[in-house]
N, CA and C of each residue as an Amber inpcrd file, in Angstrom:
protein
   435
 -23.1750000  36.8710000  21.5240000 -22.8650000  35.4460000  21.6280000
 -23.9680000  34.6640000  20.9010000 -23.5750000  33.6750000  20.0880000
 -24.5830000  32.8880000  19.3640000 -25.3940000  32.0110000  20.3250000
 -26.5860000  31.6330000  19.8650000 -27.4490000  30.7750000  20.6600000
 -26.9860000  29.3300000  20.6100000 -27.7490000  28.4550000  21.2470000
 -27.3710000  27.0430000  21.2800000 -27.4790000  26.4030000  19.8930000
 -26.7160000  25.3670000  19.7150000 -26.7630000  24.5670000  18.4910000
 -27.3630000  23.2270000  18.8760000 -28.4220000  22.8250000  18.2000000
 -29.1200000  21.5880000  18.5200000 -28.8900000  20.5840000  17.3970000
 -28.4760000  19.3850000  17.7630000 -28.3220000  18.2860000  16.8130000
 -29.3400000  17.2280000  17.2260000 -30.3230000  17.0320000  16.3920000
 -31.4280000  16.1190000  16.6960000 -30.9850000  14.6520000  16.5710000
 -31.7610000  13.7190000  17.1490000 -31.4640000  12.2970000  16.9420000
 -31.4060000  11.9950000  15.4460000 -30.4300000  11.2110000  15.0510000
 -30.2660000  10.8570000  13.6460000 -29.5110000  11.8920000  12.8410000
 -29.2070000  13.0360000  13.4430000 -28.4490000  14.0800000  12.7450000
 -26.9910000  14.0390000  13.1570000 -26.1660000  14.6730000  12.3570000
 -24.7380000  14.7460000  12.5930000 -24.0200000  14.2520000  11.3540000
 -22.7380000  14.5080000  11.2970000 -21.9310000  14.1020000  10.1450000
 -21.3460000  12.7140000  10.3910000 -21.6510000  11.7790000   9.5020000
 -21.1280000  10.4190000   9.6260000 -19.7340000  10.3730000   9.0260000
 -18.7830000   9.8320000   9.7850000 -17.4370000   9.6260000   9.2590000
 -17.4820000   8.3180000   8.4760000 -17.2560000   8.3780000   7.1500000
 -17.3580000   7.1520000   6.3410000 -16.3410000   6.1050000   6.7650000
 -16.5400000   4.8450000   6.5500000 -17.6950000   4.3150000   5.8550000
 -18.8840000   4.0320000   6.7680000 -18.6990000   3.9070000   8.0930000
 -19.8310000   3.5000000   8.9360000 -19.8130000   4.1400000  10.3180000
 -19.3680000   5.3440000  10.4160000 -19.4170000   6.0470000  11.6990000
 -18.0460000   6.2770000  12.2670000 -17.8910000   6.9600000  13.3450000
 -18.9280000   7.4710000  14.2270000 -19.6630000   8.6660000  13.6100000
 -20.6610000   9.1590000  14.3420000 -21.4050000  10.3420000  13.9300000
 -20.8780000  11.5180000  14.7370000 -20.4380000  12.5430000  14.0410000
 -19.9440000  13.7450000  14.7220000 -21.1540000  14.5750000  15.1360000
 -21.3770000  14.6740000  16.4270000 -22.4800000  15.4660000  16.9560000
 -22.0540000  16.9180000  17.1720000 -20.7990000  17.1230000  17.5770000
 -20.2700000  18.4760000  17.7760000 -18.7950000  18.4820000  17.3960000
 -18.4710000  19.0200000  16.2130000 -17.0640000  19.1150000  15.8380000
 -16.3400000  20.1140000  16.7380000 -15.0490000  19.9860000  16.8340000
 -14.2730000  20.8170000  17.7460000 -14.3710000  22.3090000  17.4340000
 -14.6820000  22.6730000  16.1850000 -14.8060000  24.1000000  15.8490000
 -15.9080000  24.7800000  16.6670000 -16.9700000  24.0440000  17.0080000
 -18.0730000  24.6470000  17.7660000 -17.6480000  25.0870000  19.1630000
 -16.6380000  24.4250000  19.7110000 -16.1870000  24.7420000  21.0700000
 -14.8580000  25.4860000  21.0690000 -14.4990000  26.0690000  19.9400000
 -13.2150000  26.7590000  19.8670000 -12.0480000  25.8120000  20.0270000
 -12.2360000  24.5460000  19.6370000 -11.1800000  23.5390000  19.7390000
 -11.1080000  22.8370000  21.0710000 -12.0070000  23.1590000  21.9930000
 -11.9440000  22.5810000  23.3430000 -12.3320000  21.1100000  23.3760000
 -13.3840000  20.7220000  22.6250000 -13.8170000  19.3310000  22.6840000
 -14.5700000  18.9420000  21.4150000 -14.6930000  17.6370000  21.2230000
 -15.4400000  17.0040000  20.1440000 -16.4290000  16.0410000  20.7860000
 -17.6340000  15.9330000  20.2260000 -18.6140000  14.9580000  20.7090000
 -18.9810000  14.0390000  19.5460000 -18.8460000  12.7370000  19.7780000
 -19.1420000  11.7240000  18.7680000 -20.1320000  10.7160000  19.3330000
 -20.9810000  10.1700000  18.4760000 -21.8360000   9.0550000  18.8670000
 -21.3540000   7.8370000  18.1080000 -21.0670000   6.7550000  18.8140000
 -20.5150000   5.5520000  18.1940000 -21.3980000   4.3490000  18.4470000
 -21.3430000   3.4110000  17.5170000 -22.1000000   2.1780000  17.6000000
 -21.1530000   1.0100000  17.3720000 -21.1880000   0.0430000  18.2760000
 -20.4290000  -1.1970000  18.1090000 -21.4360000  -2.3400000  18.0390000
 -21.4340000  -3.0590000  16.9520000 -22.3260000  -4.1970000  16.7940000
 -21.8160000  -5.3600000  17.6600000 -22.6360000  -6.3850000  17.9040000
 -22.1910000  -7.5180000  18.7290000 -20.8600000  -8.0860000  18.2330000
 -19.9290000  -8.2490000  19.1740000 -18.6220000  -8.8050000  18.8540000
 -17.6540000  -7.8420000  18.1930000 -18.0680000  -6.6240000  17.9280000
 -17.2230000  -5.6480000  17.2280000 -16.3410000  -4.8940000  18.2230000
 -15.1610000  -4.5280000  17.7630000 -14.2360000  -3.7530000  18.5810000
 -13.9770000  -2.3940000  17.9470000 -13.5580000  -1.4720000  18.7800000
 -13.1490000  -0.1560000  18.3090000 -11.7430000  -0.2390000  17.7360000
 -11.0230000   0.8600000  17.7550000  -9.6730000   0.8770000  17.1850000
  -8.7260000  -0.0080000  17.9940000  -7.5980000  -0.3960000  17.4010000
  -6.5940000  -1.1390000  18.1760000  -6.1450000  -0.3050000  19.3900000
  -5.6250000  -0.9790000  20.4000000  -5.1400000  -0.2960000  21.5970000
  -4.1750000   0.8160000  21.1860000  -4.3800000   2.0100000  21.7760000
  -3.5780000   3.1760000  21.4050000  -3.4820000   4.1450000  22.5820000
  -2.5780000   5.1110000  22.4470000  -2.3490000   6.1430000  23.4570000
  -2.4490000   7.5040000  22.7740000  -3.2900000   8.3800000  23.3140000
  -3.3270000   9.7760000  22.8790000  -2.4530000  10.5550000  23.8560000
  -1.4410000  11.2180000  23.3390000  -0.5460000  11.9950000  24.2080000
  -1.0320000  13.4210000  24.4390000  -1.9470000  13.9080000  23.5860000
  -2.3250000  15.3150000  23.6920000  -3.8170000  15.5580000  23.8820000
  -4.6050000  14.5070000  24.0960000  -5.9980000  14.7660000  24.4500000
  -6.5920000  13.6560000  25.3120000  -7.5890000  14.0740000  26.0860000
  -8.3310000  13.1720000  26.9590000  -9.5640000  12.6730000  26.2090000
 -10.1090000  11.5440000  26.6670000 -11.2950000  10.9780000  26.0350000
 -12.2310000  10.4500000  27.1240000 -13.5230000  10.6120000  26.9020000
 -14.5360000  10.1070000  27.8350000 -15.5990000   9.3600000  27.0550000
 -16.2450000   8.4010000  27.7170000 -17.3080000   7.6130000  27.0970000
 -18.5100000   7.5820000  28.0340000 -19.7030000   7.8280000  27.4810000
 -20.9470000   7.7090000  28.2310000 -21.8130000   6.7010000  27.4900000
 -22.1820000   5.6140000  28.1640000 -22.8790000   4.5050000  27.5250000
 -24.3890000   4.7690000  27.4800000 -24.9510000   4.6960000  26.2510000
 -26.3780000   4.9160000  26.0230000 -27.1580000   3.6140000  25.9170000
 -26.5480000   2.5970000  25.2950000 -27.1960000   1.2900000  25.1090000
 -26.1460000   0.1970000  25.2120000 -26.5220000  -0.9390000  25.7770000
 -25.6350000  -2.0930000  25.8440000 -24.5720000  -1.9540000  26.9170000
 -23.5540000  -2.7860000  26.8030000 -22.4270000  -2.7840000  27.7420000
 -21.1400000  -2.7500000  26.9380000 -20.3680000  -1.6930000  27.0990000
 -19.0860000  -1.5650000  26.4160000 -17.9930000  -2.0420000  27.3760000
 -17.0100000  -2.7210000  26.8430000 -15.8600000  -3.1140000  27.6480000
 -14.7070000  -2.1930000  27.2890000 -14.2150000  -1.4830000  28.2930000
 -13.0810000  -0.5810000  28.1200000 -11.8340000  -1.3660000  28.5150000
 -10.8860000  -1.4440000  27.5870000  -9.6690000  -2.2220000  27.7940000
  -8.4870000  -1.2570000  27.9060000  -7.6990000  -1.4060000  28.9790000
  -6.4710000  -0.6350000  29.1540000  -5.3490000  -1.6160000  29.4800000
  -4.1530000  -1.1150000  29.5970000  -3.0370000  -1.9880000  29.9540000
  -3.1640000  -2.4770000  31.3930000  -4.0450000  -1.8500000  32.1750000
  -4.2810000  -2.2660000  33.5590000  -5.3810000  -3.3180000  33.6820000
  -6.0490000  -3.6430000  32.5640000  -7.1270000  -4.6240000  32.6070000
  -8.3170000  -4.1470000  31.7970000  -9.4770000  -4.6970000  32.1170000
 -10.6750000  -4.2800000  31.4080000 -11.8380000  -4.1510000  32.3640000
 -12.8080000  -3.3350000  31.9230000 -13.9690000  -3.0750000  32.7700000
 -15.2040000  -2.9620000  31.8950000 -16.2350000  -3.7440000  32.2110000
 -17.5120000  -3.6640000  31.5070000 -18.3060000  -2.5000000  32.1100000
 -18.8590000  -1.6630000  31.2270000 -19.5860000  -0.4780000  31.6620000
 -20.9400000  -0.4670000  30.9660000 -22.0130000  -0.4780000  31.7680000
 -23.3630000  -0.5470000  31.2260000 -24.0180000   0.8040000  31.0290000
 -25.2860000   0.7640000  30.6500000 -26.0720000   1.9590000  30.3610000
 -26.0000000   2.9480000  31.5250000 -25.7090000   4.1920000  31.1880000
 -25.5880000   5.2410000  32.1960000 -24.2050000   5.3440000  32.7930000
 -23.3160000   4.3900000  32.4530000 -21.9500000   4.4290000  32.9680000
 -21.0920000   5.4240000  32.2010000 -20.0940000   5.9430000  32.8800000
 -19.2000000   6.9510000  32.3230000 -17.7590000   6.5320000  32.5510000
 -16.9140000   6.7330000  31.5540000 -15.4890000   6.3950000  31.6580000
 -14.6770000   7.6080000  31.2250000 -13.7010000   7.9950000  32.0150000
 -12.7590000   9.0470000  31.6490000 -11.4060000   8.3990000  31.3980000
 -10.8370000   8.6290000  30.2270000  -9.5260000   8.0840000  29.8610000
  -8.5690000   9.2710000  29.6860000  -7.7310000   9.5380000  30.6970000
  -6.8310000  10.6770000  30.5790000  -5.7400000  10.4400000  29.5340000
  -5.2690000  11.5260000  28.9440000  -4.1740000  11.4220000  27.9680000
  -3.0330000  10.6170000  28.5700000  -2.3770000   9.8360000  27.7290000
  -1.2820000   8.9900000  28.1840000  -1.7170000   7.6050000  28.6210000
  -3.0300000   7.3190000  28.5990000  -3.5490000   6.0120000  29.0020000
  -3.8390000   5.1680000  27.7670000  -3.1900000   4.0250000  27.6550000
  -3.4570000   3.1070000  26.5480000  -4.8630000   2.5510000  26.7050000
  -5.6400000   2.5290000  25.6000000  -7.0330000   2.0900000  25.7180000
  -7.6180000   1.6660000  24.3740000  -8.7180000   0.9430000  24.4630000
  -9.6030000   0.6580000  23.3510000 -10.9480000   0.2710000  23.9470000
 -11.9320000   0.0620000  23.0940000 -13.2480000  -0.3830000  23.5480000
 -13.6930000  -1.5570000  22.6840000 -14.5360000  -2.3970000  23.2650000
 -15.0490000  -3.5450000  22.5270000 -16.4480000  -3.8780000  23.0200000
 -17.1870000  -4.5820000  22.1870000 -18.5110000  -5.0730000  22.5660000
 -18.4050000  -6.5890000  22.6710000 -18.4140000  -7.1200000  23.8670000
 -18.2670000  -8.5580000  24.0840000 -19.5860000  -9.3200000  23.9360000
 -20.6910000  -8.6040000  23.7880000 -21.9950000  -9.2480000  23.6540000
 -22.1100000  -9.9730000  22.3140000 -22.8020000 -11.0980000  22.3350000
 -23.0840000 -11.8220000  21.0960000 -24.4320000 -11.4000000  20.5080000
 -25.2190000 -10.6320000  21.2900000 -26.5780000 -10.2990000  20.8740000
 -26.8870000  -8.8120000  20.7760000 -26.2940000  -7.9850000  21.6280000
 -26.7110000  -6.5940000  21.7510000 -25.6570000  -5.6150000  21.2390000
 -26.1270000  -4.6040000  20.5220000 -25.2500000  -3.5200000  20.0820000
 -24.9320000  -2.6100000  21.2700000 -23.8530000  -1.8620000  21.1490000
 -23.4670000  -0.8620000  22.1350000 -23.4870000   0.4930000  21.4330000
 -24.1290000   1.4520000  22.0640000 -24.1180000   2.8210000  21.5560000
 -23.6090000   3.7010000  22.6820000 -22.6330000   4.5490000  22.3690000
 -22.0650000   5.4190000  23.3920000 -21.6760000   6.7610000  22.7950000
 -21.5770000   7.7460000  23.6590000 -21.1150000   9.0670000  23.2810000
 -19.6700000   9.1800000  23.7420000 -18.8130000   9.6190000  22.8330000
 -17.4100000   9.8840000  23.1730000 -17.2040000  11.3960000  23.1600000
 -16.5780000  11.8890000  24.1960000 -16.2530000  13.3110000  24.2920000
 -14.7450000  13.3890000  24.4660000 -14.1100000  14.1090000  23.5610000
 -12.6470000  14.1820000  23.6030000 -12.2020000  15.6260000  23.4900000
 -11.0940000  15.9400000  24.1390000 -10.5490000  17.2720000  23.9790000
 -10.0770000  17.4260000  22.5360000 -10.3250000  18.5420000  21.9890000
 -10.1520000  19.0090000  20.6240000  -9.6010000  18.1290000  19.5200000
 -10.2650000  18.1770000  18.4000000  -9.7610000  17.6450000  17.1510000
  -9.9080000  16.1730000  16.8710000 -10.5600000  15.4150000  17.7370000
 -10.6350000  13.9690000  17.5200000 -11.3340000  13.6150000  16.2130000
 -12.3270000  14.3880000  15.8020000 -13.0360000  14.0620000  14.5710000
 -12.1300000  14.2110000  13.3510000 -11.2370000  15.1740000  13.3560000
 -10.2940000  15.3340000  12.2370000  -9.3110000  14.1690000  12.2080000
  -8.8510000  13.7530000  13.3850000  -7.9410000  12.6110000  13.4840000
  -8.5820000  11.3580000  12.8900000  -9.8210000  11.0660000  13.2840000
 -10.5170000   9.8710000  12.7940000 -10.6940000   9.9310000  11.2790000
 -11.1320000  11.0820000  10.7710000 -11.3530000  11.2220000   9.3280000
 -10.0520000  11.0500000   8.5550000  -8.9900000  11.6700000   9.0160000
  -7.7000000  11.5630000   8.3180000  -7.1590000  10.1380000   8.3730000
  -7.3250000   9.4850000   9.5120000  -6.8330000   8.1220000   9.6480000
  -7.5740000   7.1840000   8.7020000  -8.8720000   7.3560000   8.5660000
  -9.6540000   6.5130000   7.6520000  -9.2940000   6.7660000   6.1950000
  -8.8530000   7.9860000   5.8750000  -8.4860000   8.3220000   4.4970000
  -7.0680000   7.8660000   4.1490000  -6.2460000   7.5910000   5.1580000
  -4.8640000   7.1630000   4.9210000  -4.8720000   5.8130000   4.2180000
  -4.2140000   5.7340000   3.0790000  -4.3300000   4.5270000   2.2610000
  -3.1660000   3.5540000   2.3810000  -2.1850000   3.8510000   3.2170000
  -1.1000000   2.8950000   3.4310000  -0.4810000   3.1270000   4.8090000
   0.4230000   2.2500000   5.1930000   1.0130000   2.3080000   6.5310000
   1.7680000   3.6140000   6.7680000   2.4670000   4.1040000   5.7660000
   3.2300000   5.3460000   5.9210000   2.2870000   6.5260000   6.1580000
   1.1860000   6.5830000   5.4230000   0.2080000   7.6650000   5.6060000
  -0.4370000   7.5750000   6.9850000  -0.7590000   6.3570000   7.4420000
  -1.3420000   6.1880000   8.7830000  -0.3610000   6.6320000   9.8610000
   0.9130000   6.2800000   9.7080000   1.9320000   6.7130000  10.6820000
   2.0060000   8.2330000  10.7480000   1.9250000   8.8780000   9.5910000
   1.9850000  10.3430000   9.5540000   0.7990000  10.9620000  10.2940000
  -0.4060000  10.3970000  10.1220000  -1.5900000  10.9040000  10.8240000
  -1.4310000  10.6910000  12.3240000  -1.0180000   9.5010000  12.7320000
  -0.8200000   9.2180000  14.1570000   0.1750000  10.2060000  14.7630000
   1.2640000  10.4520000  14.0540000   2.2760000  11.3730000  14.5620000
   1.7200000  12.7950000  14.6670000   0.9910000  13.2360000  13.6490000
   0.4270000  14.5860000  13.6330000  -0.5220000  14.8140000  14.8120000
  -1.2430000  13.7620000  15.2080000  -2.1870000  13.8840000  16.3220000
  -1.6320000  13.3160000  17.6200000  -0.3380000  13.0960000  17.6780000
   0.3560000  12.6620000  18.8920000  -0.3050000  11.4330000  19.5150000
  -0.5900000  10.4470000  18.6470000  -1.2240000   9.1980000  19.0540000
  -0.3460000   8.0450000  18.5870000  -0.2450000   7.0190000  19.4180000
   0.6190000   5.8910000  19.0950000  -0.0610000   4.5710000  19.3890000
   0.1730000   3.5570000  18.5280000  -0.2760000   2.2020000  18.8790000
   0.4300000   1.7860000  20.1580000  -0.2230000   0.9930000  20.9970000
   0.3550000   0.6110000  22.2750000   1.7050000  -0.0670000  22.1480000
   1.8730000  -0.9290000  21.1790000   3.1530000  -1.6230000  21.0150000
   4.3160000  -0.7230000  20.6990000   4.0050000   0.5270000  20.3080000
   5.0640000   1.4670000  19.9430000   5.0140000   2.7340000  20.7810000
   4.2870000   2.6890000  21.8920000   4.1190000   3.8890000  22.7090000
   5.4130000   4.2610000  23.4030000   5.5920000   5.5760000  23.5760000
   6.7590000   6.0700000  24.3340000   6.5230000   5.7910000  25.8090000
   7.6020000   5.6410000  26.5540000   7.4830000   5.4600000  28.0170000
   7.2820000   6.7850000  28.6900000
């Protein structure tokens, strides 16, 4: 069995153009999970509200206060806070602060880094729809019941 893999601060693969940083791609865990480090500047939001049908996602807040938004409402989560978003839950994240950045670790069941990279490379609406479909993810306005 191989030894541990260490990713130092400032290391990892950045998904262009400005993050997140892949700390552990899903290949390292045999497809079980992906670990990403994300940064939201003041007033910045994550992706539009969406639903992952085939993977779970978790967030652990390292700096600032992230607001997790779901169809059930929103919740501000500060440093040391943890959020589990089970598959099938519509969600997004945002930084409501006007002054402070938010840095958090996202842990998702397999393949999230490939989904993000492919989605960023999609150059039109049809290509984005194909990526969303391939990863069983839907914008909230078009989610299945």
